[in-house]
C-alpha positions in Angstrom: 12.0 7.2 7.9 13.2 4.1 9.7 11.0 1.6 11.5 12.4 2.5 14.9 11.5 6.2 14.7 8.1 5.8 13.1 5.6 8.0 14.8 2.8 6.8 17.1 -0.4 7.3 15.2 -3.8 7.5 16.7 -7.0 6.3 15.1 -7.4 7.2 11.5 -9.9 9.9 10.5 -11.4 11.0 7.2 -14.1 13.5 6.5 -17.0 12.4 4.4 -18.5 9.1 3.5 -16.6 5.8 4.2 -14.0 5.4 1.5 -13.8 2.5 -1.0 -10.3 1.2 -1.0 -8.8 -1.5 -3.3 -6.0 -3.4 -1.7 -3.6 -5.0 -4.2 -1.4 -7.5 -2.4 1.6 -9.4 -3.7 1.9 -12.3 -1.2 5.1 -13.8 -2.5 6.2 -13.6 1.2 2.8 -14.6 2.5 3.4 -14.2 6.2 4.9 -10.7 5.8 2.2 -9.4 3.4 -0.6 -10.9 5.5 0.8 -9.1 8.5 0.9 -5.9 6.6 -2.7 -6.5 5.5 -3.8 -7.0 9.1 -2.2 -3.7 10.0 -3.8 -1.9 7.1 -7.2 -3.4 7.8 -7.1 -2.2 11.4 -6.5 1.4 10.2 -9.1 1.2 7.5 -11.7 -0.1 10.0 -11.3 3.2 11.9 -13.1 5.0 9.0 -15.4 2.1 8.2 -13.7 1.7 4.8 -15.2 -0.7 2.3 -12.2 -2.8 1.0 -11.7 -5.1 -1.9 -8.6 -7.2 -1.8 -7.0 -8.8 -4.8 -3.7 -10.6 -5.1 -1.1 -10.6 -7.8 1.8 -13.0 -8.4 4.5 -10.8 -7.1 5.5 -7.2 -6.4 6.6 -6.7 -10.0 2.9 -7.0 -11.0 1.7 -4.2 -8.7 2.0 -1.3 -11.2 0.2 -3.2 -14.0 -2.6 -4.3 -11.6 -3.0 -0.7 -10.4 -3.3 0.5 -14.1 -5.9 -2.2 -14.8 -7.9 -1.2 -11.7 -7.9 2.5 -12.8 -9.0 1.4 -16.3 -11.8 -0.6 -14.9 -15.4 0.7 -14.8 -15.4 0.0 -11.0 -14.4 3.0 -8.9 -12.4 3.2 -5.7 -11.4 6.3 -3.7 -7.9 5.0 -3.1 -5.5 2.1 -3.7 -3.3 0.4 -1.2 -0.4 -1.6 -2.6 1.3 -4.2 -0.4 4.3 -6.3 -1.2 7.8 -7.3 -0.2 11.1 -7.7 -2.1 14.1 -9.2 -0.3 17.5 -8.6 -1.6 19.3 -11.6 -3.0 22.9 -12.1 -4.3 22.3 -10.5 -7.7 21.4 -7.1 -9.2 17.8 -8.5 -9.9 16.6 -6.8 -6.6 17.7 -3.4 -7.8 16.0 -3.7 -11.2 12.8 -5.1 -9.8 12.5 -2.4 -7.0 13.3 0.4 -9.4 10.7 -0.8 -11.9 8.0 -1.2 -9.3 8.6 2.2 -7.7 8.8 4.0 -11.1 5.7 2.1 -12.4 3.6 2.9 -9.4 4.6 6.6 -9.5 3.9 6.9 -13.2 0.5 5.4 -13.0 -0.5 7.3 -9.8 0.5 10.7 -11.1 -1.0 10.1 -14.6 -4.3 9.3 -13.0 -4.1 11.5 -9.9 -4.8 8.4 -7.9 -4.7 8.3 -4.1 -2.1 5.7 -3.3 -0.8 4.0 -0.2 2.5 2.4 -1.2 3.4 -0.4 1.2 6.3 -2.1 -0.6 9.0 -3.4 1.7 12.4 -3.4 0.1 14.7 -5.1 2.6 18.0 -6.9 2.9 16.7 -9.8 5.0 13.5 -11.6 5.7 13.9 -10.7 9.4 13.7 -7.0 8.4 10.5 -7.6 6.6 9.0 -9.6 9.5 9.9 -6.7 11.9 7.9 -4.3 9.6 4.8 -6.5 9.4 4.2 -7.3 13.1 1.1 -6.3 14.9 2.7 -3.2 16.4 3.2 0.5 15.7 6.0 -0.3 13.2 3.7 -2.1 10.8 4.3 -0.7 7.3 0.9 -1.9 6.1 -0.8 0.3 8.7 1.5 3.2 7.7 0.5 2.8 4.1 -3.2 2.7 5.1 -2.8 6.0 6.9 -1.1 7.4 3.8 -3.9 6.4 1.4 -6.5 7.9 3.7 -4.5 11.1 3.7 -4.4 11.1 -0.1 -8.1 10.4 -0.3 -8.7 13.4 2.0 -6.6 15.6 -0.3 -8.4 14.3 -3.4 -11.8 15.0 -1.9 -10.7 18.4 -0.7 -9.5 19.3 -4.2 -12.5 17.8 -6.0 -10.5 15.1 -7.8 -11.8 12.1 -5.8 -12.4 8.9 -7.8 
């Protein structure tokens, strides 16, 4: 789905107790990721979510941080990953993006984890900025809606963390 045709979303809802959400942010592009985090926090506030926020060096570290969190004795209902990779002049972008996406999918399916995946993979910084503004096109907010939906599914199926 492109940013321009992203749906208008109302206030988030989630049955049951307020969820505990771990936000793992890779603020290599600090302004972009902070904007996504603001969008996500707005959505999570709708359901009075308790959030913990940790930072990792870059987007490449997101899958490993997720795996560490799942191995921790601490428990969260869901995990929200936020980061940004901007394409450069080499193939590095492709390898990094592929590794991150495959790593997150592998960890999340292995552990049946509720994930909101807010990784921007863009050609330009301007594209990232457009997706992290305080408006309906904020991809952090979109990822927060996704994780709440996944938490709802997990609770409904009795696999909640």
